[in-house]
C-alpha angles and dihedrals in degrees: 000000000000121000090250093052091045092054091046094051090047092054091045092053092043090050091050091051092050088058101035101045094062089046090053090051090052092049094048100044103029114017104042113082115242119255122246104264139158094241138022092242091062090049091053095044091052089067088070085069093082094058092036093057093040090054092047093050092051091045090055091045091049092053090048087057089050089052094051095041091049091053090048091050093052089049101041101023089217120152093222091066091051090051092049092050094049094046092050092046091054094047092043091051089052091053093046089050088056089050092053092048099045094042096066091042088057094040099053098069092034102046100016092239135081096223142009128184097238124143099265096046095042094048090048091053090048090051091053092048092051093057093041085056088049090056093045089051090055092045097054103035117079117252112269146087094303093056092045093050095046094047090048090054091049090048091054097044093043092060089067087079093060095074088045090056092046097048097035094098090052097045100041138033107260141169090225114107118260120269105281095212096043096092128236129086096292093052099038125112134198111260092251091051094048092049092049092047093051090045091054091046088053093049092050090047090057088049089052093054092045092052091044092053093049093047093049090050089052090050090053091051090049090051091049092050092047091050092051091046092053091048090050091050090051092052093047 
């Protein structure tokens, strides 16, 4: 992608977000009917669900990109795949951080506790820790083939936890609500709720691609600066 096309796509995505984010707020807090709950606080907290799920979906998608890009790097040994993997790991960790913050806020009025060590919550925390470790690995190892190879391996192995998070509520007894898109009575949503959820997922997906594009551009600039610095060191 040329610099001109990159700037154009950035402004298009940024413009879409400026329009779609306020719409999502209206849908979540005004248009969607409240759930049947024992207290008003629980009804209000449930509205966090739309951003909680949208963040989780994009976190999973981001780590899938890390998985694919890491495989491509080990195969091709091309820097661009390493940059894509790192960028997606950073953005995915951001989304999973949102998940781990919004989850307890939603859980407190619903369950009466901020946190419980059930399968879904624990596996989500483990997933977050894996990719935080991935980022720490890249931060503290010197740039080079060894760092790239090790981080690629962690990126591939770490993705194994994503299916565990997804299927945890099917495989184990958990307090976490059933998968809303799994079908059946437990996972069904009212049409307005489903539309709003998919809308929020779409908005967060645009945000993912915008952040990814910016982070990859920064990585390219970092590579260019490092290359020039090494050339300067050689000449001096």
